[in-house]
ROPANU-112244 format. One line per 2 residues: number of its first residue (from 1); their letters; for each residue x negated, y negated, z negated of N, C-alpha, C, O. Coordinates in pm, whole numbers. Each point is the difference from the previous one (the first is absolute). Last residue first. Layout:
NUM) A) X:Y:Z:X:Y:Z:X:Y:Z:X:Y:Z; ... $
! end
This chain:
318) GQ) -1349:1469:381:-96:-31:103:-121:-69:-55:-92:-33:75; 448:415:-291:-41:-140:0:-104:-21:110:-81:87:30 $
316) GP) 281:341:-161:100:-84:63:-36:-145:5:81:-81:45; -343:347:-398:83:66:100:106:-94:54:72:-64:-76 $
314) QP) -487:-195:-100:78:108:-58:85:64:109:10:-54:110; -508:-240:-111:138:16:45:67:121:-65:-63:103:-22 $
312) AE) -320:-354:-252:8:83:120:144:15:42:90:-3:-85; -243:-441:-180:28:141:-23:3:76:133:28:-58:105 $
310) PA) -314:-406:-252:119:55:65:13:148:-25:-99:72:-15; -136:-430:-324:-34:98:103:126:52:64:92:38:-73 $
308) GG) -208:-529:-172:84:121:-3:-37:93:113:-8:-41:115; -170:-412:-243:-80:122:-10:81:127:-3:-53:107:-31 $
306) LT) 334:-513:-60:-144:-17:18:-72:133:-18:5:62:-106; 478:-152:48:-42:39:134:-151:-5:20:-50:49:101 $
304) AL) 275:-183:-508:21:143:19:-51:48:135:-36:116:16; 45:-581:-143:-114:74:-55:12:150:26:-100:69:18 $
302) VA) 464:-346:103:-115:-25:86:-121:80:-48:-69:62:81; 460:-48:-341:21:70:127:-118:-18:94:-39:93:71 $
300) AV) 40:-331:-478:-19:144:-23:15:79:129:-77:92:26; 179:-549:-21:-146:21:-5:-30:148:-20:-93:54:60 $
298) LV) 540:-176:-85:-47:-6:138:-152:17:7:-50:66:91; 245:-91:-514:41:125:65:-47:2:145:-46:103:49 $
296) FA) -19:-496:-295:-92:104:-44:35:135:64:-89:77:34; 381:-438:43:-128:-23:67:-102:107:-38:-74:47:86 $
294) AG) 490:-51:-304:13:49:137:-130:-17:77:-37:85:81; 61:-268:-512:-6:146:-3:11:60:138:-71:96:32 $
292) LV) 131:-558:-73:-141:36:-22:-16:152:-5:-95:54:57; 530:-212:-33:-68:-28:127:-148:35:-11:-58:59:91 $
290) QV) 315:-36:-479:30:112:90:-68:-20:135:-48:96:60; 16:-443:-369:-78:115:-47:24:121:89:-93:74:31 $
288) PT) 347:-469:45:-139:-12:46:-87:117:-45:-91:41:73; 598:87:-32:-69:-109:-67:-141:-15:57:-45:88:73 $
286) PH) 513:114:177:-129:28:-66:-57:-125:-65:23:-112:48; 515:237:35:-112:-78:52:-129:29:-76:0:3:-123 $
284) EG) 479:221:236:-99:24:-106:-132:-68:40:-91:65:51; 519:-29:211:-16:-117:-84:-98:19:-114:-2:-83:-92 $
282) LF) 138:382:471:65:20:-129:-15:-119:-94:53:2:-111; -244:22:567:136:54:12:76:12:-131:123:-1:0 $
280) LA) -579:-186:43:74:-49:116:146:43:-2:89:-78:32; -398:226:-367:16:-145:-9:90:-52:111:84:-88:-22 $
278) AA) -202:540:25:91:-25:-112:24:-149:-17:111:-42:-35; -428:175:353:135:32:46:103:-25:-110:109:-50:27 $
276) AV) -566:-3:-132:41:-103:96:143:24:47:78:-95:12; -269:417:-291:21:-123:-76:47:-112:93:90:-77:-35 $
274) AI) -208:486:237:120:15:-81:32:-127:-78:116:-42:-6; -516:71:263:117:-8:87:127:4:-84:94:-75:26 $
272) VP) -490:137:-255:0:-136:54:123:-21:87:68:-102:-10; -151:536:-163:56:-95:-97:2:-144:50:91:-76:-34 $
270) ES) -295:422:315:148:-1:-7:54:-98:-104:96:-70:32; -563:187:45:48:-126:59:152:-6:0:58:-106:24 $
268) TA) -314:490:-163:33:-96:-106:37:-136:56:41:-88:-76; -198:463:342:145:-4:-23:39:-96:-110:117:-36:-12 $
266) LI) -575:124:112:62:-80:106:151:-13:-22:58:-104:29; -297:386:-319:-31:-141:-25:64:-89:105:55:-105:-32 $
264) GA) -11:574:80:73:-48:-116:-24:-147:-26:93:-73:-33; -336:286:377:142:-10:35:80:-56:-116:87:-86:19 $
262) EV) -542:178:-91:18:-118:83:146:-18:38:50:-113:1; -161:501:-242:-23:-120:-81:26:-126:82:71:-90:-45 $
260) AS) -56:508:262:116:-18:-87:-14:-126:-83:98:-72:-21; -357:77:489:0:77:-124:126:-29:-81:67:-101:20 $
258) VR) -33:61:511:-85:-61:-102:10:84:-127:83:90:-9; 155:44:397:-116:-65:62:-94:-68:-98:-114:-31:34 $
256) AL) 547:255:-124:-78:100:75:-131:-58:53:-87:76:44; 403:-354:-263:-65:88:-98:-82:108:69:-99:47:-56 $
254) GL) 373:-340:315:-121:-64:-50:-77:88:-95:-123:1:2; 529:160:160:-88:-21:114:-131:-64:-45:-108:41:43 $
252) NF) 450:1:-358:-66:129:26:-96:-9:118:-106:61:-1; 366:-441:-94:-95:24:-109:-75:131:22:-122:6:-17 $
250) LA) 469:-116:317:-116:-87:18:-106:25:-107:-119:5:29; 526:223:-69:-72:50:118:-125:-83:25:-106:54:31 $
248) FP) 392:-196:-370:-72:119:-42:-75:62:118:-109:53:-18; 382:-432:107:-119:-32:-81:-77:122:-48:-123:-3:-5 $
246) VL) 523:77:271:-104:-74:72:-119:-32:-89:-113:27:40; 488:205:-243:-60:73:112:-115:-76:65:-111:53:11 $
244) TS) 329:-271:-397:-42:140:-20:-72:54:122:-122:16:-3; 318:-455:-37:-57:16:-133:-59:138:-20:-74:24:-95 $
242) FL) 292:-155:500:-103:-101:-22:-58:-1:-140:-98:-70:-27; 442:398:183:-95:-24:109:-118:-87:-44:-116:38:19 $
240) GL) 471:66:-324:-56:126:48:-107:-20:106:-99:73:4; 344:-443:-166:-96:47:-100:-66:130:46:-119:20:-21 $
238) AL) 460:-190:291:-117:-88:7:-105:41:-101:-120:-3:30; 532:225:-41:-76:39:119:-127:-85:12:-107:51:33 $
236) FL) 405:-169:-370:-63:129:-32:-85:50:117:-111:50:-20; 370:-434:89:-114:-30:-87:-73:129:-41:-122:2:-7 $
234) VW) 517:43:250:-103:-58:88:-124:-34:-81:-112:20:47; 487:121:-280:-64:114:65:-106:-47:100:-100:68:22 $
232) LD) 366:-391:-228:-96:55:-97:-71:122:57:-117:23:-29; 463:-229:275:-118:-85:0:-105:49:-98:-119:-22:21 $
230) PP) 548:247:10:-92:24:112:-126:-86:-3:-108:48:36; 340:68:-509:46:-59:128:-104:20:109:-116:29:-27 $
228) YH) 200:313:-395:-79:-117:35:47:-54:135:30:78:90; 143:283:-426:63:-75:109:-75:-130:31:57:-109:-1 $
226) AA) -113:493:-332:-19:-141:-33:59:-93:106:21:-118:-25; -43:600:61:114:-45:-82:-13:-146:-40:99:-61:-42 $
224) LI) -450:284:277:113:-26:89:120:-52:-77:77:-81:52; -454:216:-300:-32:-120:78:117:-37:91:37:-117:9 $
222) RW) -6:512:-249:12:-112:-93:-31:-131:72:61:-103:-28; -114:510:258:141:-33:-16:23:-116:-99:99:-72:10 $
220) PP) -545:251:67:52:-82:110:146:-39:-17:39:-111:36; -351:198:-472:59:79:109:61:-89:109:52:-107:-31 $
218) TV) -450:27:-319:122:-72:38:62:72:119:-38:-25:114; -313:250:-314:20:-100:-106:128:-79:24:80:-20:-91 $
216) FG) -223:332:413:48:70:-120:27:-98:-114:91:20:-80; -277:-188:475:137:43:27:58:80:-115:121:-3:-22 $
214) WF) -575:-133:27:89:-106:-47:146:31:32:90:-56:-64; -407:372:213:-11:-15:-145:96:-106:-51:76:24:-94 $
212) VA) -116:31:558:75:110:-61:-4:-11:-152:102:21:-66; -363:-326:306:142:-29:19:87:109:-63:101:-30:-63 $
210) AI) -572:90:67:39:-105:-95:150:-31:12:66:-22:-101; -249:325:409:-4:57:-134:46:-102:-104:79:32:-89 $
208) AF) -126:-182:532:113:92:-12:6:62:-140:108:11:-58; -476:-288:163:123:-78:-8:121:91:-21:87:-28:-82 $
206) TY) -501:233:156:4:-62:-133:124:-86:-17:58:-4:-109; -129:215:530:23:99:-106:6:-65:-138:83:40:-82 $
204) LL) -171:-321:463:129:68:10:25:92:-118:104:-8:-65; -526:-223:100:114:-87:-27:130:77:-2:79:-12:-95 $
202) VT) -473:239:219:-3:-34:-143:122:-84:-36:64:24:-102; -125:68:553:35:122:-73:6:-26:-150:94:42:-67 $
200) EA) -245:-384:358:146:16:7:48:126:-73:111:3:-53; -582:-99:90:69:-91:-91:151:22:1:64:-5:-105 $
198) PH) -384:421:216:26:-131:59:84:-86:-95:72:53:-85; -378:324:-142:121:-14:81:5:-136:67:-59:-97:-49 $
196) RA) -304:243:-239:51:130:47:116:-13:98:26:91:78; -250:-458:-305:-113:76:52:45:134:59:-76:65:71 $
194) LA) 376:-357:-297:-27:-49:136:-122:69:61:-19:-4:122; 143:90:-575:97:60:92:-27:-42:144:18:80:92 $
192) AK) -277:-273:-442:-33:141:19:93:67:100:-44:81:81; 136:-524:-199:-127:4:71:-41:145:27:-47:33:109 $
190) TR) 417:-104:-380:32:-21:140:-126:2:85:0:54:111; -45:-24:-579:55:124:56:37:-16:148:-14:94:78 $
188) VI) -152:-474:-313:-102:105:1:53:126:67:-68:59:83; 369:-423:-146:-108:-36:93:-99:114:14:-37:38:112 $
186) YF) 386:8:-431:50:7:137:-111:-28:101:-13:71:100; -80:-125:-559:12:141:34:45:16:146:-52:84:73 $
184) AF) 49:-515:-242:-138:47:14:-1:147:40:-76:40:88; 488:-227:-195:-45:-47:131:-145:42:26:-35:34:112 $
182) IA) 219:65:-533:67:80:103:-46:-42:139:-23:85:87; -128:-329:-461:-61:133:2:61:86:110:-71:77:66 $
180) AS) 264:-498:-130:-138:-16:46:-69:135:10:-65:30:101; 501:-61:-282:2:-6:146:-141:-19:57:-27:43:112 $
178) SF) 116:-52:-581:-16:135:54:0:-1:152:-60:88:63; 141:-492:-297:-141:41:-9:-21:140:58:-102:27:63 $
176) GV) 546:-190:-71:-83:-88:81:-146:40:-2:-65:5:105; 376:217:-385:14:43:140:-88:-87:90:-59:51:96 $
174) AW) 72:-171:-546:-61:133:14:6:48:144:-98:51:53; 316:-457:-166:-146:-14:0:-68:135:20:-98:9:74 $
172) GL) 566:-8:-116:-39:-68:122:-150:-16:11:-57:21:108; 234:157:-507:11:95:111:-42:-64:131:-70:62:80 $
170) PD) 93:-328:-477:-119:86:9:6:99:115:-103:31:60; 371:-498:-13:6:115:-89:-122:90:21:-59:1:108 $
168) AR) 4:-525:-11:84:108:50:-9:121:-93:-92:11:-81; -121:-466:75:67:62:-114:96:109:45:96:33:-70 $
166) LT) -338:-296:382:-102:64:-82:60:68:-123:-62:88:-59; 336:-346:346:-38:125:65:-102:76:-84:4:123:-8 $
164) RP) 126:-552:-125:110:95:-25:-30:135:64:40:104:-52; -334:-474:125:-17:66:-130:111:98:-32:-23:98:-72 $
162) DV) -138:-213:575:99:-48:-95:-18:72:-135:-2:123:-2; -437:-134:294:139:37:25:90:-57:-109:-48:-50:-102 $
160) AG) -449:28:158:81:-116:34:147:34:23:77:-86:44; -436:402:-143:5:-94:-111:89:-118:26:36:-73:-93 $
158) VL) -123:401:429:87:54:-104:15:-101:-114:109:-15:-56; -408:-97:403:136:7:52:98:49:-106:109:-55:-14 $
156) LT) -568:46:-90:51:-136:16:144:0:49:82:-79:-47; -303:494:13:20:-58:-132:59:-141:10:91:-35:-75 $
154) TG) -218:255:474:118:62:-60:32:-62:-135:116:-29:-29; -514:-102:241:116:-54:69:131:55:-57:97:-74:-17 $
152) LL) -493:253:-148:15:-139:-43:121:-65:66:79:-68:-65; -191:502:200:50:1:-137:21:-142:-52:100:-29:-67 $
150) AC) -293:81:494:138:46:3:61:-1:-140:115:-40:-18; -571:-64:64:84:-108:53:147:41:2:87:-81:-30 $
148) AI) -399:408:-101:3:-108:-99:90:-115:47:79:-53:-78; -161:409:376:88:43:-109:13:-112:-104:110:-27:-49 $
146) SG) -413:-43:397:137:-4:50:99:38:-109:105:-63:-15; -564:99:-77:40:-139:9:144:-15:46:73:-86:-49 $
144) WT) -257:515:46:19:-47:-137:43:-146:-1:88:-38:-77; -199:213:492:124:60:-48:29:-44:-143:114:-34:-33 $
142) AR) -520:-90:233:111:-77:57:135:54:-48:94:-76:-19; -486:309:-97:15:-124:-77:117:-84:51:74:-60:-77 $
140) RV) -54:595:149:-78:-115:45:25:-123:-88:104:-12:-64; -87:546:-70:92:-111:28:-83:-123:33:-87:-39:-78 $
138) PR) 28:623:61:-54:-137:-12:105:-103:39:80:20:91; 36:467:-316:-21:-61:131:-53:-143:-18:43:-70:-91 $
136) GR) 101:413:-251:-141:-21:30:-28:-59:135:-113:8:48; 540:90:-294:-49:108:87:-145:-19:41:-54:82:75 $
134) VV) 269:-410:-339:10:125:-76:-56:116:82:-64:90:-55; 104:-506:268:-108:-3:-97:-2:130:-80:-107:57:-22 $
132) DW) 461:-122:322:-126:24:72:-118:4:-96:-89:83:14; 499:-204:-192:3:142:35:-125:38:78:-56:108:-21 $
130) LV) 127:-559:-78:-40:73:-120:0:151:24:-83:72:-56; 243:-346:402:-144:-20:-18:-50:78:-122:-104:65:6 $
128) VL) 565:-70:67:-66:80:104:-151:-11:-12:-72:99:14; 335:-366:-295:5:140:-43:-67:90:103:-64:99:-36 $
126) TP) 113:-552:140:-97:15:-109:-5:145:-46:-108:53:-28; 435:-170:349:-136:8:55:-108:14:-107:-99:71:20 $
124) AL) 567:-129:-160:-38:131:53:-141:4:59:-71:97:-28; 348:-466:-148:-115:40:-80:-56:132:52:-106:45:-43 $
122) YQ) 505:-248:218:-127:-17:67:-119:-7:-95:-105:-54:34; 561:98:-183:-29:115:85:-138:-12:63:-66:101:24 $
120) LL) 227:-462:-276:-36:112:-87:-35:122:84:-96:72:-31; 254:-443:261:-133:-26:-52:-46:110:-95:-117:36:0 $
118) IA) 557:-29:176:-99:32:103:-142:-19:-53:-89:80:30; 447:-195:-317:4:143:30:-107:39:101:-69:100:-17 $
116) LG) 132:-561:-92:-63:75:-107:-4:149:30:-101:65:-26; 323:-356:341:-142:-28:-14:-68:87:-102:-103:62:29 $
114) VG) 584:-23:41:-83:40:114:-148:-15:-29:-78:95:12; 412:-1:-424:-11:-100:106:-101:43:105:-84:87:-25 $
112) LR) 239:168:-374:-106:-97:-24:-5:-115:100:-67:-100:-24; 392:479:27:-16:-37:-141:-94:-118:-20:22:-81:-91 $
110) AI) 71:265:530:129:-32:-59:-15:-50:-143:75:-88:-43; -459:241:272:49:-123:62:130:-44:-66:19:-118:-30 $
108) AF) -195:534:-97:-73:-112:-59:42:-133:60:8:-100:-72; 172:491:254:51:-16:-136:-69:-118:-67:65:-78:-70 $
106) YY) -216:204:494:129:-68:7:61:-21:-138:64:-102:-26; -477:336:49:-15:-134:59:133:-75:0:6:-115:-43 $
104) SG) -25:572:-89:-56:-87:-104:-11:-144:49:21:-94:-76; 127:417:391:94:-12:-112:-50:-95:-107:74:-86:-46 $
102) QV) -355:188:411:111:-85:41:101:-17:-113:55:-109:-18; -425:392:-55:-49:-136:22:114:-93:41:4:-115:-43 $
100) AA) 86:582:-24:-34:-69:-125:-42:-144:25:39:-89:-75; 58:369:448:120:-17:-83:-31:-82:-124:75:-92:-35 $
98) VG) -447:192:320:101:-84:64:120:-24:-90:38:-115:-23; -384:385:-181:-54:-114:71:112:-89:50:28:-104:-59 $
96) FL) 54:512:-169:-76:-82:-95:-70:-119:67:-57:-85:-68; 339:383:335:66:-20:-130:-73:-102:-86:58:-98:-45 $
94) GL) -236:218:476:136:-52:18:67:-34:-132:67:-102:-12; -493:310:16:-10:-137:47:138:-62:16:19:-118:-31 $
92) VL) -40:574:-82:-52:-81:-111:-7:-147:40:40:-87:-78; 79:389:414:106:-6:-101:-43:-88:-118:76:-84:-47 $
90) LG) -389:182:383:96:-101:45:115:-13:-98:54:-109:-17; -373:442:-72:-62:-131:-10:94:-111:44:4:-105:-63 $
88) GA) 137:557:110:-8:-40:-140:-58:-139:-18:49:-79:-80; -32:285:514:132:-44:-48:-7:-51:-144:64:-100:-34 $
86) DS) -420:303:316:2:-145:-19:130:-50:-62:10:-116:-39; -95:578:159:-92:-36:-107:-2:-151:-29:-43:-42:-107 $
84) RA) 289:232:472:66:28:-128:-89:-42:-117:51:-41:-105; -101:-220:569:-32:131:-54:69:19:-135:21:-96:-74 $
82) IR) 187:-220:463:-101:-2:-105:-25:143:-47:89:86:7; 176:-398:418:-48:127:-54:-106:-22:-107:-95:-77:20 $
80) LS) 297:-274:242:96:51:-98:-49:128:-66:48:37:-107; -267:-275:472:-34:-51:-133:97:47:-108:-25:-21:-118 $
78) DR) 83:114:588:-107:83:-58:-35:-45:-142:-47:81:-81; 359:-334:341:57:125:-50:-107:88:-66:28:66:-100 $
76) RA) 21:-554:275:-105:59:-82:45:134:-59:-22:26:-118; 303:-304:410:-135:-39:41:-112:70:-75:-112:4:50 $
74) ML) 604:75:-111:-17:-35:141:-146:-17:40:-38:40:111; 161:56:-559:56:109:80:-21:-27:150:-19:93:78 $
72) MW) -100:-429:-389:-95:110:0:49:118:83:-79:66:66; 368:-433:-124:-117:-42:79:-102:113:7:-58:24:106 $
70) PL) 440:38:-380:31:10:144:-118:-41:88:-23:60:105; -45:-103:-581:18:138:45:37:10:149:-63:77:71 $
68) LV) 22:-509:-303:-126:66:32:20:140:60:-70:36:95; 444:-302:-250:-65:-63:115:-123:78:44:-22:19:120 $
66) LV) 262:121:-501:93:8:112:-56:-68:126:39:35:111; -280:-60:-523:-4:136:55:89:10:124:-38:64:98 $
64) AF) 48:-469:-333:-132:18:58:-12:137:66:-53:12:110; 442:-112:-355:-3:-68:130:-136:15:68:-7:14:122 $
62) VL) 49:162:-555:88:73:92:-4:-65:138:-13:69:101; -215:-285:-451:-68:121:42:82:79:102:-55:52:98 $
60) RL) 244:-432:-294:-109:-43:87:-78:121:50:-45:1:114; 393:72:-425:50:-33:133:-111:-46:93:4:29:120 $
58) EV) -104:73:-579:46:119:73:41:-34:143:-37:71:93; -84:-426:-380:-116:85:29:42:120:84:-63:33:100 $
56) AT) 400:-313:-266:-72:-63:111:-121:82:40:-31:12:118; 266:129:-493:83:20:119:-68:-61:122:-1:61:107 $
54) LP) -191:-130:-527:-28:134:50:87:37:119:-39:83:82; 99:-511:-304:-130:13:68:-24:138:59:-51:11:112 $
52) PV) 551:-214:-159:-101:59:-89:-132:23:73:1:45:115; 342:-437:19:-32:137:39:-104:56:-97:-103:-63:-21 $
50) DR) 335:-398:67:28:97:-107:-18:146:43:80:86:-35; -154:-538:257:98:95:54:27:116:-95:76:91:33 $
48) DR) -387:-451:-129:118:-69:53:106:95:55:115:-39:17; -534:193:-224:49:-111:-82:133:-56:48:89:-30:-80 $
46) FV) -322:396:314:25:35:-141:77:-111:-72:101:25:-64; -231:-99:512:96:111:-5:33:37:-144:116:26:-32 $
44) FR) -451:-348:102:131:-53:37:107:108:-8:110:-24:-50; -556:153:-9:48:-73:-117:137:-60:26:85:-2:-89 $
42) AL) -300:210:450:44:98:-99:55:-68:-124:103:41:-53; -295:-312:382:127:55:47:54:102:-100:120:2:-28 $
40) TA) -544:-169:-54:99:-105:-24:138:46:47:99:-28:-67; -459:304:157:25:1:-144:103:-105:-38:82:21:-88 $
38) SL) -252:14:532:114:87:-29:28:12:-149:111:35:-39; -485:-291:196:125:-60:44:119:85:-38:103:-52:-43 $
36) GW) -533:222:-53:24:-121:-76:132:-66:37:73:-45:-88; -218:426:330:38:35:-137:33:-125:-80:98:-2:-75 $
34) LV) -263:-64:510:135:57:2:46:38:-139:115:-25:-36; -557:-128:80:94:-108:33:143:53:-3:88:-63:-59 $
32) AA) -434:374:5:16:-83:-119:98:-114:25:79:-34:-88; -201:309:451:86:73:-94:26:-84:-125:112:-3:-51 $
30) AL) -418:-165:357:135:-10:55:100:73:-90:112:-47:-22; -565:84:-86:47:-135:-28:141:-21:54:82:-66:-64 $
28) IA) -293:472:162:33:-7:-142:51:-139:-37:95:-12:-78; -247:76:518:122:79:-22:43:-7:-146:118:-14:-30 $
26) WR) -526:-183:157:113:-80:44:131:74:-22:101:-61:-34; -496:294:-62:20:-111:-95:120:-85:39:80:-38:-85 $
24) GA) -214:386:378:59:52:-122:28:-109:-102:104:1:-66; -334:-110:462:141:28:29:72:53:-124:115:-35:-26 $
22) AA) -576:-27:-8:68:-130:9:149:18:28:84:-67:-59; -356:450:59:15:-52:-135:74:-133:1:86:-25:-85 $
20) RR) -192:216:500:100:82:-70:25:-54:-140:115:-12:-43; -458:-186:291:131:-37:55:111:78:-69:106:-55:-31 $
18) GG) -551:163:-80:35:-133:-50:136:-46:50:76:-62:-75; -254:466:237:40:14:-139:40:-133:-60:94:-7:-79 $
16) HR) -266:4:512:132:66:-1:50:15:-143:118:-24:-28; -551:-146:87:100:-97:45:140:59:-3:96:-66:-40 $
14) VG) -454:351:-61:17:-99:-107:107:-101:38:85:-36:-81; -212:349:405:76:63:-108:26:-95:-114:109:0:-57 $
12) AA) -384:-139:409:138:7:45:89:63:-107:115:-42:-20; -575:31:-58:55:-135:-8:146:-2:44:82:-70:-59 $
10) AA) -320:471:104:22:-30:-142:63:-138:-17:90:-18:-81; -218:149:511:116:78:-44:32:-29:-146:117:-11:-39 $
8) AT) -502:-184:221:120:-62:57:126:74:-45:101:-63:-30; -515:244:-95:22:-127:-70:128:-68:49:79:-51:-79 $
6) ES) -224:439:298:52:33:-133:31:-127:-79:99:-7:-72; -303:-44:487:137:51:19:63:31:-134:117:-31:-24 $
4) SD) -570:-96:33:85:-115:28:145:43:18:91:-72:-41; -414:406:-20:15:-79:-122:93:-117:23:85:-31:-85 $
2) RM) -196:299:453:87:72:-92:24:-81:-127:112:-6:-51; -410:-157:375:138:-9:45:94:65:-99:109:-50:-29 $
! end
């Protein structure tokens, strides 16, 4: 009886872990959809409304904090407390993770276009895998296959962009490639932070730190002096909610349930959404080569889930 009870308990644990991992994967895919769609909105704000990219970065973070903080005060007040010893780690993640990843991402969108900027950023999963290799961690064959498909898909998608985009200035290319390393850093450091704090705590403090940083770069009075019309402020709010707060919350929710490598690979489905959205809303129609690249990216996402071990629950996670 004891053996059968232990077996049943183990089977129940496996099923629970599998459900958690599946929920985490769907959360990351939902985040990728929102990021891909909102990238087109961001490009519209830059290109058609003449808003500097870093101003949009600052305002999306500010609006995200203004929505998240009151909710935490009402429903998650205990999550506002952090140990003094944890402040340094959140400061580093806020500055070199959130602030840097969003700044480099939006700057690259403005210089390189939606598709190319996002595709360069999604070289990040390869860097995460290489970091695991450097640390001596085993990497599954399915993961290598997923990385190969993601890189091939990325190459096909990038190779089909407008040649004028490929001749962008060196600064745009440098920031675009650096965004991959920054996003890889963000994934790894956020995974570590989620082992110590609830997801909403990580979001609030890192968003607030990043918003303050960009506030020094573009002071609030300079933004107010631009006299943006009310409809543009609605777009800023939309970016704060659907490009920042909601997708990052979903991504962190998933990251707490799957490995950093798997989370990064699953997030590479964003370029497929971004290219499709750019075609639909901006007239940047994909070529057959880009469609083939998108197919490889989707295969990469499927391979990433094969044999993935679920992660243990983190603080505040069910």
